[in-house]
N, C-alpha and C positions, 0 to 999 in steps of 0.2 A: 207531856202531859197526856192522861189516858182520855180515851174516848168517853168513857163514863163521867170524868171530870169535866170535859167540854160539854156534855148534856147538861150536868148541873149548873155551869155557868150560862148555858142559853137558857134552862128553866128560871133560874133566878132573875135572868135579866127581863125574859119575855112575862114571867108571871109575876115576880115579888115586886120588882121595880114598879110595875105600872100602879100596883096596889098601894106601895108606900105613895107615890105621887099622888093618887086619888087621896090619901090620907092628907098630906101636905096641903093638896088644894082646899080641902074641906076645912083645915086650921087656919091657914092664913089667905087673905086677901091679896091678888097677884095682882101687883101694880103694873102699868103701861104708861107710855109716852102719846099723847093725842087727846083727844076729845072723849068725853064720858058717854054713856048709854043713858044716863039720867036714873038708873035704879042701883041706890047704894047697897042693896042686898046681892048684885051680882057677881059672880067671880068672872073677873075681866080677863080675856086674854091678853098677852103683853105685847100686843102690836106696836109697831113703831112707824110713825108718818116720817118718809123720805123727807128731809130738811133741804138737801140739796141735789143737784144733779151728778153727785159722786156714787158709785153703785159699789161698795166694797162687802166682799165676801169673806169674813173671819171665822165662819164655823163650816163643817161640813156640807149641810143643808140649810138654804135660805128659800123661803117661801114667801114669793112676792104677790101680792094683792092687788090687782089693776083695779081701782074702785073708780067706778063711771063719775061721782062725784062724793063731796064730802059728807054732803047730807044722808046719802045712801048708805054709805060706809057705816056712819054712826048708828043708823037702825039696823043693819044686817045683824042676824044670828051669829055670824063667824066672831062677832065681838065677845060674844060667851060661849062658843062651842068648848063642850069638855074635850073632844079629842084633840083640839088645837091647843089646850091649855096642858095637856098631859104631853103632847110634842113638845112644847117648849120647856117642859122640864128635862128632856133629854138635849137640851141646847140648840134646839131646831130656831133659826133666827126667822122673825116673823115682820115683814116689812109692808107697809102700805104705801102705794104709790098713786096719787091723783093726776089727773089729767095734764095740768099745767107742768109736770116734770116732764116733759117730751124729751130732753136730751137724754133722762135717765133710762127712759123707756126705749130711745132708739138704741142706746148700748146694751139693753138686754135683750131685744127682738125687733128690729126695724119694723116689721108687719104686724106687731101686736096692737091690739084695740081693745078699750075697755068696753065692758068688762071682762076681766080675764084672770087666771091666776098661773105661777110659773114657778117651778122648782129649779134652783140653780146650785150647782155644785161650787167648792170653793175655789175652784178654778174658772168659774165665770161661765161654765157650759149650761145650757138649759138641757135639763135631764126629763122632766115633762111640763106638758101646760094644757091648759083649758083654754079655749079662745074661740072666736066666731060664734060665740053666744049672746040671745037678747038678755038672759039675765043669768048670772053666777049663781048656781045652786049650792048652797052650803055643804050638803053632803057629797057632794062630786069632788068639793074641794078637800073636805075630808078623807075620802077614798084616794084621792090623788096622792096625799102626803102619807097614809097608810102604807100604800103601795111601794114608796119609795124607800120607807123606813123599814118595811119587811125584806126588800132587796138587800137593803145596807145589812140588815142582820144575817141575811142568808151569805151574804158575802164575808160577813166575820166569822162565822161558822167555819166555812169553807178554809178562810187563811189559818184560823187557831189549828183547825186538824192537820191541814196540809203543814204548818210549821212544826206541828210536833213530831211529824213523820220525818220532815228533812232533819230534825234537831236530833233523833233517834238514829236516824242512818249516819250522824256525824257530818252533814252538809250544814255548816253553821252559817255560813255566808246565806244561805238560801232561807233558814229559819229566822236569821236576825231580820231580812226585808220584808219576810212576811208578818212577824210580830211588829215591827215597826210602824208598818201599814194600819195595825189593829191600835198600838198605842196614839197615830197620830189623830186618829178619829174616836179617841178615848170619851170624849165627852157625850157620844151617842150610846156607847155600851162601857158604862163607868167600870161594871165586873169584869169584863172580859178585858178592859185596857189594865185593870190591877194585875190580872194574869199574864198580860202580855208583858208587864214591866218586870213581875217575877222572872219570867221565861229569858227576857233579854239579860238581867242582871245574872242568871246562871249562865249565859253564853259570854259574858264579859263586858256587856255593854250597860252603862247606867243612864238610866232616862228619868228626868224628875218634872214635875208640872213647876212653871214659872212662878214666882212669888207673887203673891196678889198684891195690886196696886194699893197705895196708901187710901185711907177711906178720905172722900172729901171733905173739908172744912166744915164745920158747924156754921150755918147763915146767921144763926142767932149770936155768934159769939163775936163781938166787934174788938180790933186791935187795941191794946192798951195805949193811952197817950202817954208820951214821953215829956217830961218837962223841959223847958228851953229857957235859957238864962238870960237875963234883961233887966 
């Protein structure tokens, strides 16, 4: 793929996708698990409150918000942050951990104390954090995540550029490895992920998205009764 094509891919990803995400955000109310803010007109960030001490990293980037208490979390502007809402549309996982989840906190960072924020990769490594503060400033958390995503965007651009050079030079194995890295993190950059998928196919490697899980059963539907003899 040419450098010009790569620039177009990055521009689409950096400019167009956030615009589409904003439009989607304005059209739909984003649902989340956990307590509400009490404002029915607020666009809620899809924070998930950790319910167990198991810490699972299914996405490339997870932002953990270590809240000082449930009451403070409910009232925080982080619940309605536009920047965090946009990040969630790039499959960034957003988790709230309350102080009673001490075992989960120990797995992430034994020294961490609320309030704090951590960014963790899919391998469980802490890449950035805010701690040792009296109060967690929402803008600081937003900037923390923006910095991480900007770093990921820059790495994706380098990988796509280098993969194109390797493929052109006939180094298929090296190109495949680089394209595979972009494909693995495709939920962060959907346009580049599609380009990586196409390039891998040209190199003889077919990758596909896993099939979507079946929808949960409708709770309003009741199983039909079967008649019994007697």
